[in-house]
N, CA and C of each residue as an Amber inpcrd file, in Angstrom:
protein
   693
 -69.3500000  64.2060000 -27.0110000 -69.8610000  64.7250000 -28.2800000
 -70.1210000  63.5680000 -29.2250000 -71.2400000  63.6280000 -29.8690000
 -71.5950000  62.5910000 -30.8270000 -70.9690000  62.9080000 -32.1620000
 -70.1560000  62.0130000 -32.6640000 -69.4870000  62.2370000 -33.9390000
 -70.2330000  61.4880000 -35.0160000 -70.5620000  62.1790000 -36.0850000
 -71.3440000  61.5740000 -37.1570000 -70.4820000  60.5850000 -37.9070000
 -71.0210000  59.3900000 -38.1500000 -70.2960000  58.3700000 -38.8890000
 -70.9690000  58.0540000 -40.1890000 -70.6900000  56.9010000 -40.7250000
 -71.1710000  56.5800000 -42.0650000 -72.1050000  55.3990000 -42.0440000
 -72.7830000  55.2330000 -43.1620000 -73.7070000  54.1340000 -43.3370000
 -73.1960000  53.2420000 -44.4410000 -73.1100000  51.9630000 -44.1940000
 -72.7150000  51.0150000 -45.2370000 -73.5740000  49.7710000 -45.0830000
 -74.7030000  49.7690000 -45.7680000 -75.7180000  48.7140000 -45.6850000
 -76.3360000  48.6290000 -44.3050000 -75.5630000  48.6180000 -43.2540000
 -76.0720000  48.7260000 -41.9000000 -75.0150000  49.4370000 -41.0940000
 -75.3960000  50.4000000 -40.1840000 -74.4010000  51.1410000 -39.4500000
 -73.6720000  50.2610000 -38.4430000 -72.3600000  50.5050000 -38.2700000
 -71.5490000  49.7550000 -37.3260000 -71.1090000  50.6890000 -36.2220000
 -71.3900000  50.3680000 -34.9910000 -71.1670000  51.2980000 -33.9010000
 -69.8380000  51.0520000 -33.2270000 -69.2570000  52.1420000 -32.6830000
 -68.1310000  52.0390000 -31.7790000 -68.5060000  52.7850000 -30.5170000
 -67.9020000  52.4300000 -29.4360000 -68.3200000  52.9910000 -28.1620000
 -68.0090000  54.4690000 -28.0850000 -68.8760000  55.2300000 -27.4450000
 -68.6940000  56.6430000 -27.2140000 -68.5570000  56.8570000 -25.7140000
 -67.5650000  57.6360000 -25.2520000 -67.3890000  57.8240000 -23.8240000
 -68.6040000  58.4140000 -23.1430000 -69.4100000  59.1700000 -23.8850000
 -70.5960000  59.7680000 -23.2960000 -71.7610000  58.8190000 -23.2320000
 -71.5970000  57.6090000 -23.6920000 -72.6720000  56.6380000 -23.6120000
 -73.4600000  56.4900000 -24.8850000 -73.3050000  57.4060000 -25.8510000
 -74.0300000  57.3120000 -27.1090000 -73.2300000  56.4680000 -28.0830000
 -73.8970000  55.9320000 -29.0790000 -73.2140000  55.1410000 -30.0990000
 -72.9440000  56.0000000 -31.3080000 -71.8400000  55.7260000 -31.9800000
 -71.5390000  56.4680000 -33.1970000 -71.0550000  55.5040000 -34.2660000
 -71.5170000  55.6670000 -35.4990000 -71.1340000  54.7430000 -36.5580000
 -69.6870000  54.9380000 -36.9770000 -69.0490000  53.8510000 -37.3850000
 -67.6820000  53.9280000 -37.8780000 -67.6870000  54.1410000 -39.3800000
 -66.6100000  54.7330000 -39.8870000 -66.5200000  54.9910000 -41.3150000
 -66.2760000  53.7050000 -42.0890000 -67.0890000  53.3930000 -43.1240000
 -66.8410000  52.2460000 -43.9900000 -65.9600000  52.6740000 -45.1530000
 -65.5810000  51.7680000 -46.0340000 -64.8730000  52.1820000 -47.2460000
 -65.7450000  53.1500000 -48.0500000 -65.1100000  54.0090000 -48.8680000
 -65.8960000  54.9650000 -49.6590000 -66.8970000  54.2560000 -50.5560000
 -68.0440000  54.9060000 -50.7620000 -69.0560000  54.3680000 -51.6610000
 -69.3590000  55.4210000 -52.7190000 -69.9020000  54.9740000 -53.8340000
 -70.3260000  55.9010000 -54.8740000 -71.7160000  56.3760000 -54.5350000
 -71.9010000  57.6800000 -54.4380000 -73.1870000  58.2410000 -54.0390000
 -73.4560000  59.4980000 -54.8400000 -74.7280000  59.8730000 -55.0000000
 -75.0450000  61.1020000 -55.7280000 -74.4830000  62.3090000 -55.0130000
 -74.0850000  63.3140000 -55.7820000 -73.4960000  64.4950000 -55.1790000
 -74.4840000  65.2790000 -54.3440000 -75.7560000  65.2580000 -54.6900000
 -76.7720000  65.9940000 -53.9390000 -77.9510000  65.0810000 -53.7120000
 -78.0230000  64.4240000 -52.5110000 -79.1120000  63.4830000 -52.2670000
 -80.4750000  64.1380000 -52.2870000 -80.5490000  65.4430000 -52.0060000
 -81.8480000  66.1000000 -52.0900000 -82.3690000  66.1000000 -53.5070000
 -81.4730000  66.4150000 -54.4490000 -81.8930000  66.4240000 -55.8470000
 -82.1750000  65.0270000 -56.3470000 -81.4070000  64.0430000 -55.8380000
 -81.6040000  62.6680000 -56.2920000 -82.9750000  62.1520000 -55.9130000
 -83.4760000  62.6060000 -54.7720000 -84.7630000  62.1130000 -54.3130000
 -85.9280000  62.8430000 -54.9620000 -85.6530000  63.9450000 -55.6300000
 -86.7250000  64.7720000 -56.1560000 -87.1800000  64.3030000 -57.5300000
 -88.4720000  64.4030000 -57.8000000 -88.9520000  64.1600000 -59.1470000
 -88.5370000  65.3060000 -60.0550000 -88.6660000  65.1510000 -61.3690000
 -88.1530000  66.1620000 -62.2830000 -88.7680000  67.5370000 -62.0930000
 -90.0390000  67.5980000 -61.7930000 -90.7080000  68.8940000 -61.7340000
 -90.8940000  69.3370000 -60.2930000 -90.9570000  70.6520000 -60.0890000
 -91.2710000  71.2100000 -58.7840000 -92.7800000  71.3030000 -58.6600000
 -93.2970000  70.7040000 -57.6010000 -94.7450000  70.6750000 -57.4280000
 -95.1690000  71.6710000 -56.3680000 -96.3230000  72.3340000 -56.5600000
 -96.8200000  73.2120000 -55.5070000 -97.2600000  72.3900000 -54.3150000
 -97.0730000  72.9320000 -53.1190000 -97.5760000  72.2550000 -51.9400000
 -99.0960000  72.3350000 -51.9350000 -99.7260000  71.2510000 -51.5310000
-101.1800000  71.1870000 -51.5830000-101.8230000  71.3670000 -50.2200000
-101.0920000  72.0020000 -49.2900000-101.7150000  72.3070000 -48.0090000
-101.6560000  71.1700000 -47.0270000-100.5720000  70.3590000 -47.0560000
-100.4260000  69.2880000 -46.0850000-100.1510000  69.8320000 -44.7030000
 -99.9830000  68.9350000 -43.7470000 -99.8230000  69.3570000 -42.3680000
 -98.4250000  69.8690000 -42.0710000 -97.4380000  69.6050000 -42.9360000
 -96.0600000  69.9140000 -42.6020000 -95.5510000  71.2120000 -43.2220000
 -96.0670000  71.6330000 -44.3560000 -95.5580000  72.7990000 -45.0730000
 -96.7080000  73.7700000 -45.3220000 -96.5110000  75.0550000 -45.0260000
 -97.5930000  76.0260000 -45.2680000 -97.9640000  76.0960000 -46.7430000
 -99.2180000  76.3680000 -47.0200000 -99.6490000  76.5540000 -48.3900000
 -98.8970000  77.6970000 -49.0470000 -98.6070000  77.5570000 -50.3200000
 -97.8830000  78.5870000 -51.0420000 -96.3930000  78.3470000 -51.1210000
 -95.8660000  77.3890000 -50.3490000 -94.4430000  77.0520000 -50.3950000
 -94.2670000  75.8570000 -51.3180000 -93.4660000  76.0100000 -52.3690000
 -93.2470000  74.9040000 -53.2920000 -92.4060000  73.8190000 -52.6280000
 -92.6460000  72.5740000 -53.0140000 -91.9200000  71.4260000 -52.4760000
 -91.3550000  70.6280000 -53.6310000 -90.0790000  70.3040000 -53.5720000
 -89.4310000  69.4730000 -54.5870000 -88.5080000  68.4920000 -53.8870000
 -88.9000000  67.2300000 -53.8860000 -88.0820000  66.2120000 -53.2260000
 -87.9560000  66.4690000 -51.7490000 -86.7350000  66.6980000 -51.2850000
 -86.4780000  66.9510000 -49.8690000 -86.4980000  68.4390000 -49.5430000
 -86.7750000  69.2700000 -50.5290000 -86.6870000  70.7120000 -50.3310000
 -88.0570000  71.3760000 -50.2930000 -88.1280000  72.4440000 -49.4810000
 -89.3030000  73.3060000 -49.4550000 -88.8380000  74.7370000 -49.6060000
 -89.5260000  75.4840000 -50.4550000 -89.1750000  76.8750000 -50.6640000
 -88.1360000  77.0620000 -51.7470000 -87.7250000  78.3180000 -51.9510000
 -86.7240000  78.6460000 -52.9610000 -86.0540000  79.9500000 -52.5700000
 -84.9370000  80.2280000 -53.2040000 -84.2280000  81.4690000 -52.9220000
 -82.7290000  81.2770000 -52.9240000 -81.9960000  82.3640000 -52.6910000
 -80.5380000  82.3170000 -52.7570000 -79.8990000  81.6790000 -51.5290000
 -80.6570000  81.5750000 -50.4380000 -80.1470000  80.9430000 -49.2220000
 -80.6900000  79.5200000 -49.1390000 -79.7970000  78.5710000 -48.8500000
 -80.1860000  77.1670000 -48.7000000 -79.9090000  76.7510000 -47.2680000
 -80.9390000  76.2490000 -46.5930000 -80.8090000  75.7580000 -45.2240000
 -80.9390000  74.2460000 -45.2570000 -79.9360000  73.5420000 -44.7550000
 -80.0010000  72.0880000 -44.7020000 -80.1680000  71.6530000 -43.2490000
 -81.2440000  70.9200000 -43.0050000 -81.5550000  70.4720000 -41.6490000
 -81.1310000  69.0190000 -41.4850000 -80.1050000  68.7900000 -40.6850000
 -79.6250000  67.4360000 -40.4140000 -80.3100000  66.9100000 -39.1620000
 -81.0510000  65.8120000 -39.3370000 -81.8250000  65.2460000 -38.2300000
 -81.6610000  63.7310000 -38.2190000 -81.5300000  63.1870000 -37.0330000
 -81.5660000  61.7390000 -36.8700000 -83.0040000  61.3750000 -36.5450000
 -83.6280000  60.6030000 -37.4130000 -85.0440000  60.3020000 -37.2600000
 -85.3520000  59.5030000 -35.9950000 -84.3450000  58.8460000 -35.3990000
 -84.5900000  58.0900000 -34.1740000 -84.2810000  58.9020000 -32.9250000
 -83.8750000  60.1470000 -33.0900000 -83.5050000  61.0030000 -31.9630000
 -84.7070000  61.8120000 -31.4900000 -85.0410000  61.6710000 -30.2220000
 -86.1520000  62.4580000 -29.6780000 -85.8130000  63.9450000 -29.6820000
 -84.5190000  64.2860000 -29.5100000 -84.1100000  65.6930000 -29.5560000
 -84.3260000  66.2730000 -30.9510000 -83.9770000  65.4850000 -31.9850000
 -84.2160000  65.9400000 -33.3540000 -85.7040000  66.1150000 -33.6120000
 -86.5010000  65.1750000 -33.1130000 -87.9460000  65.2520000 -33.3110000
 -88.5450000  66.4830000 -32.6570000 -88.1440000  66.7370000 -31.4050000
 -88.6790000  67.8940000 -30.6850000 -88.2580000  69.1900000 -31.3630000
 -86.9830000  69.2770000 -31.7790000 -86.4930000  70.4920000 -32.4230000
 -87.1780000  70.7110000 -33.7700000 -87.3470000  69.6340000 -34.5250000
 -88.0040000  69.7450000 -35.8260000 -89.4020000  70.3120000 -35.6670000
 -90.1500000  69.7760000 -34.7270000 -91.5200000  70.2300000 -34.5400000
 -91.5780000  71.6370000 -33.9530000 -90.5830000  71.9970000 -33.1430000
 -90.5840000  73.3060000 -32.4920000 -90.0640000  74.4100000 -33.4090000
 -89.0280000  74.1020000 -34.1970000 -88.3040000  75.1320000 -34.9470000
 -88.7410000  75.2280000 -36.3930000 -88.9130000  74.0770000 -37.0560000
 -89.1050000  74.0920000 -38.5040000 -90.4430000  74.6910000 -38.9070000
 -91.4720000  74.5230000 -38.1050000 -92.7610000  75.1350000 -38.4470000
 -92.6270000  76.6500000 -38.5620000 -91.8740000  77.2400000 -37.6350000
 -91.6500000  78.6880000 -37.6810000 -90.8070000  79.0720000 -38.8880000
 -89.7460000  78.2860000 -39.1590000 -88.8990000  78.5660000 -40.3140000
 -89.7000000  78.5160000 -41.6110000 -90.5220000  77.4790000 -41.7520000
 -91.3070000  77.3420000 -42.9770000 -92.3190000  78.4710000 -43.1180000
 -92.8760000  78.9210000 -42.0110000 -93.8090000  80.0490000 -42.0650000
 -93.1010000  81.3080000 -42.5220000 -91.8690000  81.5250000 -42.0370000
 -91.1000000  82.6930000 -42.4670000 -90.6980000  82.5720000 -43.9340000
 -90.3720000  81.3580000 -44.3570000 -90.0630000  81.1290000 -45.7670000
 -91.2720000  81.4940000 -46.6260000 -92.4560000  81.0760000 -46.1760000
 -93.6770000  81.3600000 -46.9320000 -93.9650000  82.8580000 -46.9750000
 -93.7440000  83.5410000 -45.8500000 -94.1070000  84.9480000 -45.7670000
 -93.0600000  85.8690000 -46.3740000 -91.7700000  85.4930000 -46.2530000
 -90.6980000  86.4110000 -46.6080000 -89.7720000  85.9020000 -47.7050000
 -89.9540000  84.6440000 -48.1380000 -89.0680000  84.1100000 -49.1560000
 -87.6250000  84.0540000 -48.7110000 -87.3850000  83.5590000 -47.5000000
 -86.0370000  83.5560000 -46.9350000 -85.0830000  82.6040000 -47.6480000
 -85.6140000  81.6230000 -48.3350000 -84.7570000  80.6510000 -49.0090000
 -85.4210000  79.2920000 -49.0320000 -84.6290000  78.2520000 -49.2340000
 -85.1540000  76.8880000 -49.2460000 -84.5990000  76.1130000 -48.0620000
 -85.3890000  75.1680000 -47.5790000 -84.9760000  74.2890000 -46.4850000
 -84.9640000  72.8690000 -47.0130000 -83.8510000  72.1670000 -46.8180000
 -83.7070000  70.7980000 -47.3130000 -83.5610000  69.8330000 -46.1560000
 -84.3780000  68.8140000 -46.1380000 -84.2830000  67.7560000 -45.1290000
 -83.0510000  66.9020000 -45.3890000 -82.3470000  66.5270000 -44.3270000
 -81.1950000  65.6430000 -44.4300000 -81.2570000  64.6000000 -43.3070000
 -81.9080000  63.4430000 -43.5600000 -81.9060000  62.3810000 -42.5430000
 -80.4920000  61.8320000 -42.3700000 -79.9850000  61.9000000 -41.1460000
 -78.5910000  61.5670000 -40.8700000 -78.5260000  60.4270000 -39.8570000
 -77.8260000  59.3570000 -40.2030000 -77.7100000  58.1910000 -39.3150000
 -76.5550000  58.4270000 -38.3520000 -76.8380000  58.4540000 -37.0530000
 -75.7940000  58.6940000 -36.0490000 -75.7110000  57.6050000 -34.9940000
 -76.4550000  56.5130000 -35.1790000 -76.4550000  55.4530000 -34.1730000
 -76.7270000  54.1150000 -34.8380000 -76.7320000  53.0630000 -34.0250000
 -77.0240000  51.7240000 -34.5430000 -78.5090000  51.3890000 -34.4890000
 -79.3410000  52.3390000 -34.1030000 -80.7800000  52.1100000 -34.0460000
 -81.3020000  51.8590000 -35.4630000 -81.7790000  50.6530000 -35.7170000
 -82.2530000  50.3090000 -37.0590000 -83.3940000  51.2100000 -37.4980000
 -84.1940000  51.6760000 -36.5320000 -85.2850000  52.5760000 -36.8840000
 -84.7810000  53.8510000 -37.5480000 -83.5850000  54.3030000 -37.1490000
 -83.0180000  55.5050000 -37.7480000 -82.8120000  55.3170000 -39.2450000
 -82.2460000  54.1530000 -39.6130000 -82.0260000  53.8570000 -41.0250000
 -83.3440000  53.6750000 -41.7640000 -84.2630000  52.9100000 -41.1750000
 -85.5460000  52.6490000 -41.8360000 -86.3390000  53.9410000 -42.0280000
 -86.3300000  54.7930000 -41.0190000 -87.0540000  56.0580000 -41.1300000
 -86.3820000  56.9800000 -42.1380000 -85.0360000  56.9810000 -42.1660000
 -84.3270000  57.7750000 -43.1590000 -84.6800000  57.3350000 -44.5710000
 -84.7490000  56.0220000 -44.7810000 -85.1500000  55.4940000 -46.0910000
 -86.5730000  55.9230000 -46.4400000 -87.4520000  55.9490000 -45.4350000
 -88.8430000  56.3550000 -45.6750000 -88.9250000  57.8190000 -46.0790000
 -88.1090000  58.6680000 -45.4620000 -88.0980000  60.0860000 -45.8330000
 -87.6350000  60.2540000 -47.2800000 -86.5740000  59.5450000 -47.6520000
 -86.0960000  59.6130000 -49.0400000 -87.1650000  59.1210000 -50.0110000
 -87.8350000  58.0210000 -49.6430000 -88.8760000  57.4670000 -50.5050000
 -90.0240000  58.4570000 -50.6780000 -90.4100000  59.1100000 -49.5970000
 -91.4910000  60.0960000 -49.6810000 -91.0810000  61.2890000 -50.5320000
 -89.7850000  61.6200000 -50.5270000 -89.3090000  62.7280000 -51.3380000
 -89.5410000  62.5110000 -52.8180000 -89.5670000  61.2600000 -53.2450000
 -89.8220000  60.9670000 -54.6550000 -91.2300000  61.3830000 -55.0820000
 -92.1050000  61.5700000 -54.0920000 -93.4680000  62.0240000 -54.3760000
 -93.7200000  63.4280000 -53.8070000 -92.6610000  64.1340000 -53.4660000
 -92.7790000  65.4730000 -52.8700000 -93.5500000  65.4590000 -51.5550000
 -93.4280000  64.3840000 -50.7920000 -94.1460000  64.2590000 -49.5230000
 -93.2000000  64.0160000 -48.3440000 -91.9170000  64.3520000 -48.5160000
 -90.9470000  64.0860000 -47.4550000 -91.2760000  64.8380000 -46.1760000
 -91.7380000  66.0700000 -46.2980000 -92.0290000  66.8610000 -45.1050000
 -93.2130000  66.2910000 -44.3390000 -94.2340000  65.8650000 -45.0500000
 -95.3980000  65.2620000 -44.3940000 -95.0160000  63.9610000 -43.6940000
 -94.2300000  63.1310000 -44.3710000 -93.8250000  61.8470000 -43.7840000
 -92.9000000  62.0600000 -42.5970000 -91.9940000  63.0280000 -42.6830000
 -91.1060000  63.3160000 -41.5530000 -91.9110000  63.7080000 -40.3250000
 -92.8670000  64.5940000 -40.4870000 -93.7030000  65.0070000 -39.3620000
 -94.4600000  63.8160000 -38.7820000 -95.0140000  62.9730000 -39.6570000
 -95.7720000  61.8060000 -39.1970000 -94.8700000  60.8030000 -38.4740000
 -93.6610000  60.5890000 -38.9890000 -92.7340000  59.6530000 -38.3490000
 -92.2960000  60.1440000 -36.9770000 -92.0600000  61.4370000 -36.8380000
 -91.6770000  61.9560000 -35.5270000 -92.8230000  61.8190000 -34.5290000
 -94.0520000  61.9590000 -34.9920000 -95.1810000  61.7120000 -34.0940000
 -95.2290000  60.2480000 -33.6840000 -94.9820000  59.3500000 -34.6410000
 -94.9660000  57.9160000 -34.3300000 -93.8130000  57.5790000 -33.3950000
 -92.6440000  58.1930000 -33.6170000 -91.4840000  57.9420000 -32.7630000
 -91.7810000  58.2910000 -31.3140000 -92.5020000  59.3930000 -31.1000000
 -92.8150000  59.8400000 -29.7510000 -93.7040000  58.8450000 -29.0040000
 -94.4160000  58.0040000 -29.7500000 -95.2890000  57.0130000 -29.1310000
 -94.5360000  55.7520000 -28.7110000 -93.2850000  55.6110000 -29.1860000
 -92.4450000  54.4770000 -28.7900000 -92.8140000  53.1930000 -29.5040000
 -92.2130000  52.0860000 -29.0480000 -92.4550000  50.7860000 -29.6660000
 -91.7630000  50.6770000 -31.0150000 -92.2070000  49.7420000 -31.8210000
 -91.6790000  49.5620000 -33.1710000 -92.3830000  50.5690000 -34.0650000
 -91.8440000  51.7850000 -34.1030000 -92.5800000  52.9030000 -34.6840000
 -92.3570000  53.0830000 -36.1750000 -91.4750000  52.2730000 -36.7860000
 -91.3390000  52.3460000 -38.2410000 -91.1640000  50.9400000 -38.7970000
 -92.1760000  50.4860000 -39.5130000 -92.1940000  49.1940000 -40.1940000
 -93.2210000  49.3230000 -41.3160000 -93.3300000  48.3350000 -42.2150000
 -94.2690000  48.4770000 -43.3340000 -95.7050000  48.7760000 -42.9090000
 -96.1400000  48.1650000 -41.8030000 -97.5100000  48.4140000 -41.3420000
 -97.6910000  49.8580000 -40.9170000 -96.7340000  50.3820000 -40.1560000
 -96.7900000  51.7780000 -39.7260000 -96.7290000  52.7080000 -40.9330000
 -95.8310000  52.4120000 -41.8720000 -95.7000000  53.2690000 -43.0450000
 -96.9900000  53.2960000 -43.8650000 -97.6410000  52.1390000 -43.9950000
 -98.9090000  52.1140000 -44.7330000 -99.9700000  52.9400000 -43.9990000
 -99.9900000  52.8190000 -42.6730000-101.0070000  53.5340000 -41.9070000
-100.8060000  55.0460000 -41.9990000 -99.5870000  55.5010000 -41.7560000
 -99.3710000  56.9450000 -41.7970000 -99.4220000  57.4750000 -43.2360000
 -98.9820000  56.6450000 -44.1930000 -99.0540000  57.0630000 -45.5830000
-100.4770000  57.2510000 -46.0630000-101.3790000  56.4190000 -45.5300000
-102.7770000  56.5220000 -45.9130000-103.4420000  57.7950000 -45.4440000
-102.8030000  58.4890000 -44.5010000-103.3600000  59.7350000 -43.9730000
-102.8040000  60.9710000 -44.6740000-101.9020000  60.7740000 -45.6190000
-101.2630000  61.9020000 -46.3040000-101.8640000  62.0370000 -47.7010000
-102.5420000  63.1250000 -47.9160000-103.2350000  63.3470000 -49.1870000
-102.2510000  63.3440000 -50.3490000-102.5980000  62.6010000 -51.3890000
-101.8000000  62.5870000 -52.6020000-100.6490000  61.6120000 -52.6110000
-100.3580000  60.9520000 -51.4970000 -99.2580000  59.9990000 -51.4430000
 -99.7200000  58.6340000 -51.9640000 -98.9990000  58.0740000 -52.9250000
 -99.2790000  56.7310000 -53.4180000 -98.6150000  55.7490000 -52.4550000
 -99.4220000  55.1330000 -51.6110000 -98.9130000  54.4200000 -50.4510000
 -98.0850000  53.1950000 -50.8300000 -98.5740000  52.3730000 -51.7240000
 -97.8320000  51.1600000 -52.0970000 -96.4750000  51.5110000 -52.6930000
 -96.4530000  52.5080000 -53.5580000 -95.1840000  52.9490000 -54.1370000
 -94.2410000  53.4540000 -53.0460000 -94.7770000  54.2320000 -52.1090000
 -93.9850000  54.7740000 -51.0100000 -93.3640000  53.6630000 -50.1670000
 -94.1690000  52.6770000 -49.7710000 -93.6610000  51.5840000 -48.9330000
 -92.6090000  50.7830000 -49.6850000 -92.8430000  50.5130000 -50.9560000
 -91.8520000  49.7630000 -51.7410000 -90.5510000  50.5480000 -51.9050000
 -90.6710000  51.8530000 -52.1440000 -89.4770000  52.6790000 -52.3180000
 -88.6670000  52.7840000 -51.0240000 -89.3320000  52.6160000 -49.8890000
 -88.6520000  52.7360000 -48.5950000 -87.8810000  51.4740000 -48.2120000
 -88.0840000  50.3830000 -48.9370000 -87.4490000  49.1110000 -48.5960000
 -86.0970000  48.9450000 -49.2750000 -85.2730000  48.1070000 -48.6810000
 -84.0510000  47.6530000 -49.3340000 -82.9240000  48.6630000 -49.3150000
 -81.7800000  48.2530000 -49.8890000 -80.5640000  49.0670000 -49.8360000
 -80.4600000  50.1660000 -50.8850000 -81.4840000  50.3290000 -51.7200000
 -81.3870000  51.3210000 -52.7970000 -81.1870000  52.7380000 -52.2570000
 -81.6550000  53.0230000 -51.0440000 -81.5330000  54.3580000 -50.4660000
 -80.2080000  54.5810000 -49.7480000 -79.4160000  53.5200000 -49.5580000
 -78.2270000  53.6400000 -48.7130000 -77.1770000  54.5790000 -49.2970000
 -77.0410000  54.5940000 -50.6140000 -76.0460000  55.4920000 -51.2070000
 -76.4080000  56.9510000 -50.9300000 -77.7050000  57.2720000 -50.9510000
 -78.1200000  58.6370000 -50.6360000 -77.8880000  58.9660000 -49.1670000
 -78.1760000  58.0070000 -48.2810000 -77.9240000  58.2340000 -46.8610000
 -76.4340000  58.4060000 -46.5970000 -75.6150000  57.6400000 -47.2980000
 -74.1710000  57.7680000 -47.1230000 -73.6740000  59.1010000 -47.6840000
 -74.2800000  59.5610000 -48.7910000 -73.9180000  60.8610000 -49.3430000
 -74.2710000  61.9800000 -48.3670000 -75.3990000  61.8440000 -47.6950000
 -75.7860000  62.8290000 -46.6820000 -74.7810000  62.8250000 -45.5440000
 -74.3380000  61.6400000 -45.1430000 -73.3330000  61.5350000 -44.0920000
 -72.0520000  62.2500000 -44.5020000 -71.5890000  62.0370000 -45.7330000
 -70.3600000  62.6810000 -46.2030000 -70.5360000  64.1950000 -46.2920000
 -71.6940000  64.6170000 -46.7400000 -72.0120000  66.0380000 -46.8240000
 -71.9790000  66.6810000 -45.4390000 -72.5800000  65.9900000 -44.4580000
 -72.6090000  66.5120000 -43.0850000 -71.2050000  66.6110000 -42.5070000
 -70.3980000  65.5850000 -42.7550000 -69.0290000  65.5840000 -42.2520000
 -68.2350000  66.7410000 -42.8360000 -68.3930000  66.9960000 -44.1230000
 -67.6900000  68.0990000 -44.7750000 -68.1290000  69.4550000 -44.2280000
 -69.3830000  69.5350000 -43.8090000 -69.9250000  70.7910000 -43.2870000
 -69.5980000  70.9970000 -41.8130000 -68.9660000  70.0040000 -41.1770000
 -68.6090000  70.1400000 -39.7670000 -69.7190000  69.7810000 -38.8060000
 -70.7430000  69.0650000 -39.2810000 -71.8430000  68.6580000 -38.4130000
 -71.3760000  67.5210000 -37.5190000 -71.4870000  67.6980000 -36.2070000
 -71.0810000  66.6630000 -35.2510000 -72.2150000  66.2300000 -34.3340000
 -73.3320000  66.9450000 -34.3560000 -74.4940000  66.6120000 -33.5320000
 -75.7550000  66.8320000 -34.3500000 -76.8370000  66.2490000 -33.8810000
 -78.1400000  66.5460000 -34.4710000 -79.0690000  67.0110000 -33.3570000
 -80.0260000  67.8830000 -33.6720000 -80.2370000  68.5040000 -34.9780000
 -79.2190000  69.6100000 -35.2440000 -78.9340000  69.8310000 -36.5040000
 -78.0350000  70.9070000 -36.9130000 -78.5440000  71.5080000 -38.2150000
 -78.3420000  72.7980000 -38.3590000 -78.7660000  73.5160000 -39.5630000
 -77.5280000  74.1400000 -40.1960000 -77.2850000  73.8220000 -41.4550000
 -76.2110000  74.4520000 -42.2120000 -76.8600000  75.4530000 -43.1630000
 -76.5140000  76.7130000 -42.9940000 -77.1400000  77.8070000 -43.7370000
 -76.1140000  78.3800000 -44.7030000 -76.3880000  78.2880000 -45.9930000
 -75.4410000  78.7490000 -47.0110000 -76.1040000  79.8020000 -47.8920000
 -75.4210000  80.9380000 -48.0680000 -75.9550000  82.0070000 -48.8990000
 -74.8490000  82.7740000 -49.5840000 -75.1850000  83.8600000 -50.2580000
 -74.1920000  84.6380000 -51.0080000 -73.0360000  85.1460000 -50.1460000
 -73.2890000  85.3680000 -48.8550000 -72.2620000  85.9490000 -47.9860000
 -71.5290000  84.9280000 -47.1280000 -71.7650000  83.6360000 -47.3700000
 -71.0210000  82.6360000 -46.6130000 -71.8920000  81.5170000 -46.0900000
 -71.3390000  80.7800000 -45.1370000 -72.0100000  79.6060000 -44.5690000
 -71.9580000  79.6770000 -43.0530000 -73.0560000  79.3270000 -42.4110000
 -73.1320000  79.2850000 -40.9530000 -73.6510000  77.9170000 -40.5250000
 -73.0780000  77.3850000 -39.4550000 -73.5460000  76.1330000 -38.8610000
 -74.2160000  76.4570000 -37.5340000 -75.4640000  76.0380000 -37.3910000
 -76.2150000  76.2530000 -36.1530000 -76.5420000  74.8790000 -35.5800000
 -75.8750000  74.5150000 -34.4910000 -76.0520000  73.1920000 -33.8950000
 -76.9880000  73.2780000 -32.6910000 -77.9590000  72.3790000 -32.6700000
 -78.9050000  72.2710000 -31.5650000 -79.4630000  73.6140000 -31.1110000
 -80.0750000  74.3650000 -32.0260000 -80.6360000  75.6670000 -31.6450000
 -81.8020000  75.5110000 -30.6840000 -81.9580000  76.4920000 -29.8000000
 -83.0750000  76.4700000 -28.8630000 -84.3700000  76.9450000 -29.5090000
 -84.2360000  77.7710000 -30.5470000 -85.4180000  78.3260000 -31.1890000
 -85.1050000  78.6320000 -32.6450000 -86.1530000  78.9670000 -33.3810000
 -85.9790000  79.3020000 -34.7970000 -85.1910000  80.5870000 -34.9770000
 -85.1690000  81.4560000 -33.9670000 -84.5050000  82.7500000 -34.1160000
 -83.0180000  82.5980000 -34.4070000 -82.3670000  81.5670000 -33.8230000
 -80.9430000  81.3540000 -34.0760000 -80.6920000  81.0230000 -35.5410000
 -81.5810000  80.2440000 -36.1470000 -81.4310000  79.8870000 -37.5570000
 -81.7640000  81.0990000 -38.4290000 -82.7770000  81.8480000 -38.0670000
 -83.1480000  83.0330000 -38.8400000 -82.0200000  84.0720000 -38.8000000
 -81.3620000  84.2270000 -37.6460000 -80.2210000  85.1410000 -37.5590000
 -79.1050000  84.6890000 -38.5090000 -78.8910000  83.3630000 -38.5800000
 -77.8630000  82.8360000 -39.4870000 -78.2410000  83.0930000 -40.9380000
 -79.5200000  82.9540000 -41.2600000 -79.9920000  83.2250000 -42.6250000
 -79.6970000  84.6720000 -43.0060000 -80.0310000  85.5820000 -42.1140000
 -79.8400000  87.0090000 -42.4100000 -78.3700000  87.3610000 -42.5440000
 -77.5110000  86.6380000 -41.8210000 -76.0840000  86.9520000 -41.8610000
 -75.4180000  86.5130000 -43.1660000 -76.0620000  85.6170000 -43.9220000
 -75.4480000  85.1320000 -45.1620000 -76.1940000  85.6040000 -46.4050000
 -77.2560000  86.3720000 -46.2410000 -78.0270000  86.8350000 -47.3940000
 -77.2110000  87.7860000 -48.2740000
């Protein structure tokens, strides 16, 4: 089992019996209580019909949609399993959110290995959230990840950013650099640990009737069942 660890400037790995790497816990850091809100601009912007979120669903920072139920999607950006699940499951979830107002879905890039691309891509998602484009950038990064090679660097970010309508590319690339995003990534790690997340992808569904954790779902139906159980 992959145990989620922490990020402290750069993740430090310890051996996992299953062959995967897992980060070790660093000393506590000061981090925002809600990294989704920290990444969001002050106002909620309407979605403009990008490739990642259906039209009519509002986007604010790392969140899409609204309602009494909050779904947090924990994904490791360097994980092919997270990428496949995101593309397979989240499109259906977002469509149901648009059609039925099921709640909001919040992206949570989670570092679970020593792969530097995981950290760099997580920083890029946070940076895109400042322009309400986190969902578009996440989808684009997972497509780039599937192609292999050095799939996240300034050149790649400029190229994929240039294809996303409304994204200010230079600002996005600059915001994705450096350690300024690490406190938010570490806050996400602490949030995931408190929620009992031990693998990615995982969905934590919280509503008026309680909280459900759905780890590595095969389809969107498992997450939708969890949503209905906490409404």
